[in-house]
C-alpha positions in Angstrom: 2.9 10.2 -1.2 1.4 9.8 2.0 -1.7 11.3 0.6 -2.0 8.8 -1.7 -2.5 5.9 0.7 -4.5 8.2 2.8 -7.2 8.9 0.1 -7.8 5.3 -0.5 -9.8 5.1 2.7 -12.0 7.8 1.6 -12.8 5.9 -1.7 -13.2 2.5 0.1 -16.2 1.3 -2.0 -15.1 2.5 -5.3 -13.4 0.2 -7.9 -9.6 1.0 -8.1 -8.1 -1.9 -10.2 -9.5 -4.2 -12.7 -7.0 -7.0 -13.2 -7.2 -10.6 -14.7 -11.0 -10.2 -15.0 -11.6 -9.2 -11.2 -12.6 -5.9 -9.8 -10.6 -4.6 -6.7 -11.9 -2.0 -4.4 -9.8 0.7 -2.7 -10.7 -0.7 0.3 -9.0 -3.9 -0.5 -6.2 -2.1 -1.7 -5.7 -0.6 1.7 -6.3 -3.7 3.9 -4.1 -5.9 1.8 -1.3 -3.6 1.8 -1.6 -3.1 5.6 -1.3 -7.1 5.7 1.7 -6.8 3.6 3.2 -4.1 5.7 2.7 -6.1 8.9 4.2 -8.9 7.4 7.4 -7.0 6.2 7.5 -5.3 9.7 7.5 -8.6 11.7 8.6 -7.4 15.2 10.0 -4.0 13.9 8.2 -0.6 14.3 9.9 0.8 11.3 11.9 -0.8 8.3 13.8 2.6 8.2 14.6 2.7 4.4 15.2 -1.0 3.9 15.5 -1.7 0.3 12.8 -4.2 -1.1 13.0 -5.3 -4.6 9.6 -5.8 -6.6 9.5 -8.2 -9.3 5.7 -8.8 -9.8 3.9 -8.7 -13.1 1.4 -5.7 -13.8 -1.6 -6.9 -11.8 -3.3 -6.4 -8.5 -0.5 -8.1 -6.7 2.0 -5.1 -8.1 -0.1 -2.4 -6.3 -0.7 -4.0 -2.9 3.0 -5.0 -2.7 4.1 -1.3 -3.6 2.0 0.1 -1.1 2.8 -2.6 1.7 6.5 -1.7 1.0 5.9 2.2 1.5 3.8 1.8 4.6 6.3 -0.5 6.2 8.8 2.4 6.1 10.8 0.8 3.3 12.2 1.9 0.0 10.4 0.0 -3.2 12.9 -1.0 -6.0 10.6 -1.9 -9.1 12.6 -4.4 -11.0 12.4 -4.9 -14.8 10.5 -8.0 -16.0 12.5 -8.1 -19.2 16.1 -7.6 -17.4 18.6 -10.0 -18.2 20.4 -11.9 -15.0 23.3 -9.2 -15.3 21.1 -6.4 -15.1 19.1 -7.5 -12.2 22.6 -8.2 -10.6 23.4 -4.8 -10.9 20.3 -3.3 -9.6 20.2 -5.8 -6.7 23.9 -5.2 -5.6 23.6 -1.5 -6.2 20.5 -1.1 -4.1 21.6 -3.4 -1.5 18.6 -5.4 -1.9 18.0 -8.5 0.4 14.4 -9.2 0.1 12.5 -9.5 -3.3 8.7 -9.7 -3.4 7.6 -11.6 -6.4 4.5 -13.9 -7.3 3.8 -17.4 -8.2 3.0 -16.4 -11.8 6.3 -14.7 -12.4 8.6 -16.7 -14.4 11.1 -14.1 -14.6 12.2 -14.9 -11.0 14.8 -17.4 -12.8 16.7 -14.5 -14.1 17.3 -13.4 -10.1 20.9 -14.3 -9.5 22.7 -15.3 -6.1 19.2 -16.7 -4.9 21.3 -18.2 -1.9 21.8 -14.8 -0.4 18.3 -12.9 -1.8 15.4 -14.0 -0.3 12.4 -14.3 -2.6 8.7 -13.9 -1.0 5.8 -14.8 -3.2 3.1 -12.6 -2.3 0.6 -15.2 -2.3 2.0 -16.6 0.8 2.2 -13.4 2.6 -0.4 -13.2 5.3 -0.4 -11.5 8.6 -2.6 -12.6 11.4 -3.0 -9.2 12.6 -2.0 -5.8 11.3 0.3 -3.8 13.5 0.8 -0.3 13.8 2.7 1.7 10.9 5.3 4.0 11.1 4.8 7.8 10.6 6.5 8.9 7.5 7.7 12.4 6.8 7.6 14.0 3.3 11.6 13.8 3.3 11.7 10.1 4.0 13.3 7.9 0.9 10.5 6.1 -0.8 11.6 4.6 -4.3 14.8 3.7 -6.4 14.0 3.5 -10.3 16.6 2.8 -12.5 17.5 4.9 -15.6 17.4 3.1 -19.1 20.9 3.6 -19.6 20.8 5.1 -22.9 24.1 6.2 -22.7 25.9 4.9 -19.5 25.0 2.2 -17.0 21.5 2.5 -15.4 21.7 4.7 -12.5 19.5 4.5 -9.6 17.4 7.5 -8.9 16.3 7.7 -5.4 13.0 9.8 -4.8 11.4 10.8 -1.5 7.6 10.7 -0.8 7.8 14.3 -1.2 9.1 14.0 -4.6 6.5 11.5 -5.5 3.7 13.4 -4.0 4.7 16.7 -6.0 4.9 14.9 -9.1 1.4 13.2 -8.8 -0.3 16.6 -7.7 1.1 18.5 -10.5 -0.3 16.1 -13.3 -3.7 15.7 -11.4 -4.2 19.5 -11.6 -2.6 20.0 -14.9 -4.5 17.1 -16.8 -7.6 17.3 -14.8 -7.9 13.9 -13.4 -11.1 13.0 -11.3 -12.7 9.9 -9.7 -14.6 9.6 -12.7 -11.6 8.9 -15.1 -10.6 5.3 -16.2 -7.5 4.5 -17.8 -5.8 1.3 -19.3 -2.6 0.5 -18.0 -0.2 -1.0 -20.5 3.4 0.5 -19.7 6.0 -1.2 -17.6 5.9 -0.6 -14.0 9.4 -0.1 -13.5 9.4 3.4 -15.3 8.2 6.7 -14.4 5.7 6.9 -16.7 4.0 3.6 -15.8 4.1 4.0 -12.1 3.1 7.8 -11.7 1.1 8.7 -14.8 -0.8 5.7 -15.3 -0.9 4.4 -11.7 -0.5 6.8 -9.1 -2.1 9.9 -10.8 -5.7 8.0 -11.2 -5.5 6.3 -7.9 -4.9 9.3 -6.2 -8.1 10.9 -7.2 -10.3 7.7 -6.8 -10.5 6.7 -10.6 -10.3 3.2 -12.0 -7.1 1.7 -13.7 -7.7 -1.4 -16.0 -4.4 -3.4 -15.9 -4.0 -5.0 -19.2 -0.5 -6.4 -18.7 2.0 -5.8 -21.5 1.0 -4.1 -24.7 -0.9 -6.1 -27.1 -2.5 -4.0 -29.9 -5.9 -6.3 -30.1 -6.1 -6.1 -26.3 -6.2 -2.3 -26.2 -8.3 -1.7 -29.1 -10.8 -4.1 -27.5 -10.6 -2.5 -24.0 -10.9 1.0 -25.8 -14.1 0.0 -27.8 -16.0 -2.0 -25.1 -15.1 0.0 -21.6 -15.6 3.6 -20.5 -12.1 4.6 -20.6 -11.6 8.4 -20.7 -7.8 8.7 -20.6 -4.9 7.1 -22.6 -1.2 7.3 -22.5 1.4 5.7 -24.1 4.8 5.9 -26.0 5.3 6.5 -29.6 5.8 3.0 -30.7 2.4 2.0 -29.5 1.2 4.9 -31.5 2.8 3.5 -34.6 1.0 0.0 -33.9 -2.2 1.3 -33.1 -2.1 3.5 -36.5 -1.1 0.2 -38.4 -4.1 -1.5 -36.9 -6.4 1.3 -37.3 -5.3 1.7 -41.2 -6.3 -2.1 -41.7 -9.6 -2.4 -39.7 -13.5 -1.3 -40.4 -14.3 -2.0 -36.8 -16.3 1.3 -36.1 -16.4 0.3 -32.4 -12.6 0.8 -32.0 -12.6 4.3 -33.9 -15.7 5.3 -31.6 -13.7 4.3 -28.4 -10.8 6.5 -29.1 -13.0 9.4 -30.4 -14.9 9.4 -27.0 -11.8 9.9 -24.7 -11.3 13.0 -23.1 -7.4 12.9 -23.0 -4.7 11.1 -25.0 -1.2 11.5 -24.2 2.2 10.5 -25.6 5.5 10.6 -23.7 8.8 8.9 -23.0 10.2 9.7 -26.3 9.6 12.4 -28.8 6.4 11.7 -31.0 7.1 12.9 -34.7 4.6 15.6 -36.0 3.9 13.3 -38.9 2.5 10.7 -36.4 0.3 13.5 -34.7 -1.3 14.1 -38.3 -1.9 10.4 -38.9 -3.5 9.8 -35.4 -5.7 12.8 -35.6 -6.7 12.1 -39.2 -7.7 8.5 -38.1 -9.6 9.5 -34.6 -10.2 13.0 -34.6 -7.9 12.9 -31.1 -5.1 15.8 -30.7 -2.4 13.9 -28.7 -1.2 15.9 -25.8 2.7 15.6 -25.7 4.8 16.2 -22.6 8.2 15.9 -21.4 9.6 14.3 -18.4 12.5 11.7 -17.2 13.0 9.5 -14.3 14.9 12.2 -12.0 12.1 14.5 -12.1 8.9 12.9 -13.0 6.9 15.3 -15.6 8.2 18.8 -16.2 6.4 20.0 -19.4 3.1 19.6 -21.0 1.2 21.0 -23.8 -2.2 22.6 -22.4 -5.1 20.3 -21.9 -7.7 23.2 -22.7 -5.1 25.0 -25.0 -2.8 24.5 -27.8 -1.5 21.0 -28.5 1.5 21.6 -30.8 2.8 18.7 -32.7 6.5 18.3 -32.2 6.4 20.8 -29.0 6.4 19.7 -25.4 4.5 23.0 -23.9 4.9 24.8 -20.8 6.2 24.2 -17.4 3.7 22.2 -15.2 2.5 23.6 -11.8 5.4 24.1 -9.5 8.0 23.5 -12.0 10.7 25.9 -12.8 12.5 25.5 -16.3 15.3 27.4 -18.1 17.7 27.0 -20.9 21.4 27.7 -20.8 23.7 27.6 -23.6 27.0 25.7 -23.7 28.9 28.3 -21.7 26.3 28.1 -18.9 24.8 31.4 -19.6 20.9 31.7 -19.3 19.2 31.8 -22.8 16.5 34.6 -22.5 15.6 34.9 -26.1 13.4 32.7 -28.2 14.8 30.3 -30.9 18.2 29.8 -29.1 19.1 26.5 -28.4 20.2 25.4 -25.0 20.2 22.7 -22.1 17.0 22.3 -20.1 17.5 22.8 -16.4 14.7 22.0 -13.7 13.9 23.1 -10.2 11.0 22.1 -8.1 9.9 19.8 -5.6 9.6 16.9 -7.7 13.3 16.9 -8.6 14.9 13.5 -7.2 17.0 13.5 -4.1 20.1 11.6 -5.5 21.7 8.9 -7.6 22.2 5.6 -5.6 25.7 5.1 -4.6 26.6 8.1 -7.2 27.6 11.0 -4.8 30.1 12.7 -7.6 27.5 12.0 -10.0 24.6 13.8 -8.0 27.2 16.8 -7.5 27.7 17.0 -11.2 23.9 16.9 -12.0 23.0 20.1 -10.0 24.0 23.7 -10.6 23.0 26.2 -7.8 19.9 24.1 -7.0 19.1 23.3 -10.7 18.9 20.0 -12.2 21.0 19.7 -15.3 19.0 17.3 -17.5 21.5 16.8 -20.2 18.4 17.5 -22.9 18.4 20.1 -25.4 15.4 22.3 -26.5 14.3 25.6 -28.1 11.7 27.9 -27.1 9.4 28.9 -29.9 6.0 31.0 -29.5 5.9 30.4 -25.8 6.3 26.3 -26.1 9.5 24.4 -25.8 10.3 22.1 -28.5 12.6 19.3 -27.6 15.4 18.6 -29.8 16.9 15.5 -28.0 19.5 14.3 -25.8 22.9 16.2 -26.2 24.9 13.2 -26.0 23.2 11.3 -28.7 20.2 13.2 -30.3 22.3 16.5 -31.2 24.4 15.7 -34.4 27.6 18.2 -34.7 28.1 18.3 -38.5 30.0 21.3 -40.1 29.8 23.5 -37.3 26.1 23.1 -37.2 23.9 21.6 -34.5 21.3 19.1 -36.0 18.5 17.4 -34.0 18.3 13.7 -35.0 14.4 14.2 -33.8 13.6 16.8 -36.9 15.2 14.5 -39.2 13.3 11.4 -38.2 10.2 13.5 -38.7 11.1 14.2 -42.3 12.0 10.7 -42.9 8.5 9.6 -41.7 7.1 11.6 -44.4 7.8 8.9 -46.7 4.8 6.5 -46.9 7.5 3.6 -47.2 9.2 4.0 -44.0 7.1 2.8 -41.1 9.9 3.6 -38.4 13.3 5.2 -38.4 16.2 6.3 -35.9 18.8 8.9 -36.6 22.3 8.7 -35.1 25.8 10.2 -35.7 28.9 8.7 -37.3 32.2 10.2 -36.9 33.7 11.9 -40.0 36.9 13.3 -40.8 35.8 16.2 -42.8 32.1 16.9 -41.2 33.0 16.0 -37.5 30.0 13.7 -37.7 27.6 12.7 -40.3 24.0 11.6 -40.5 23.1 8.0 -40.4 19.7 6.8 -40.5 18.2 3.2 -39.6 14.6 2.5 -40.8 12.1 -0.4 -41.1 10.0 -0.3 -44.1 6.3 -1.0 -45.0 6.9 -3.1 -47.9 9.6 -5.1 -49.8 9.2 -3.6 -52.9 11.2 -0.4 -52.0 14.7 -0.3 -52.8 17.4 1.0 -50.4 18.9 3.0 -53.4 15.4 4.4 -54.1 15.1 5.5 -50.3 18.9 6.8 -50.6 17.8 9.0 -53.5 14.8 10.3 -51.8 17.0 11.1 -48.3 19.4 13.1 -50.6 16.7 15.1 -51.8 14.7 15.8 -48.7 17.8 16.0 -46.3 20.1 18.0 -48.3 20.3 20.6 -45.9 21.6 17.9 -43.0 24.8 16.7 -45.2 22.6 13.9 -46.1 22.9 10.3 -44.6 25.9 8.6 -46.2 24.4 5.4 -44.4 21.1 3.9 -44.7 20.4 0.6 -42.9 17.2 -1.3 -43.5 16.4 -3.4 -40.4 13.5 -5.7 -39.7 13.2 -3.9 -36.3 14.7 -1.4 -34.4 16.3 -2.2 -30.9 14.2 -1.0 -28.1 14.0 -1.3 -24.3 10.9 -2.2 -22.3 9.0 1.0 -22.7 9.4 0.5 -26.5 12.0 3.6 -26.8 14.6 2.9 -29.5 17.9 2.5 -27.7 20.4 4.5 -29.9 23.2 3.2 -28.1 22.6 -0.3 -29.1 21.8 1.2 -32.7 25.5 2.5 -33.0 26.8 -0.9 -32.0 24.8 -2.5 -34.8 26.2 0.2 -37.3 29.9 0.5 -35.8 
């Protein structure tokens, strides 16, 4: 991570950030973050891994605050703008945060609990009369705590070092061929690895430009793509759903041309159904590059930028990443076509879970991180089948991937989005349950039931189909199947 901060000096005159109609150079990022670091340090020479919360909207203030925290020797804890008071209470108490950097325009401050014991400093008020010397940081120094989405359990604080973060960045810079001539619109939340590392740190590492557009708005994204010189785009599946819906209804050639000229389009944070790959390529001519990662390891697998981009697959290991599959008995799988849990080893793997010593120990086996995700190797590429705890349905002695069923459902033109989960059943063990949103009011649930019966007969057809106005999602737009189960059962 130290190289990210040092490299800013070599790109001092280049535009780094576009935010709220203004442009900011790398020199500005360097100078302003120095001021913030000096303010935080005060009379200290090193904050020695003090935990500082970051509750800032996705704009220029976020970047300089993050860099300032790192330069001071503290640990940055990015907080979700959409978090409820109870969630913020968990993050703050679990990380032992005593100071939160926020901003005047951050209305979400009202959700911060126990204000009397937590000091909130708005970044606009942070000034330092002179910049003081900064601590020398080694790669093994702790740098950041990001909280998991808590898909199946309470959110865990994933603690990474500067070395972990730098390994995550450099692997992607090499694999995806980032250069200083790139330009990316940033539309993802900045309390998740996808937004922080992929969309922000990678381009800033090479001297590229980032347009911070705030939260995702389909019209704003299309306008930016149509009018700017963007070269790279990365998003989550639900954003592609919205973009497809927009493009199918528009005849503005500038938008289509904008997407067609991009050198790289990626998707991650959740599986992108092959049907969506096909629709996007038909509309824009672009083949989406899908990859696989998680908070604990950054990115681990990716389709090739100069090779096959196979719909439904997450590709090969990224540089300096080791991957293997193990069966239920902990035996390594050496043959293609056999399903197993993904294990990962490499310099990008996180250090530990905050305050969870036993959970950290349980998550590693002989130096390999146990991801809890299930995949299969097919023709040299890994294909993700889902999270073992929620996406793998055990029915009638078979293991069924919810992701595969979702792709089949999306073949029906009346289905806009869907999510598949399991329901306990005395006969089958578990049966398949589907929640869907539809494109039209004219389709009857019974009609969809019959269609599903025909196309999903191999999967002990869904016994429940629930039509929802919308699927429950987290701040990344990822369907929260835990909440979905609560809706059903």
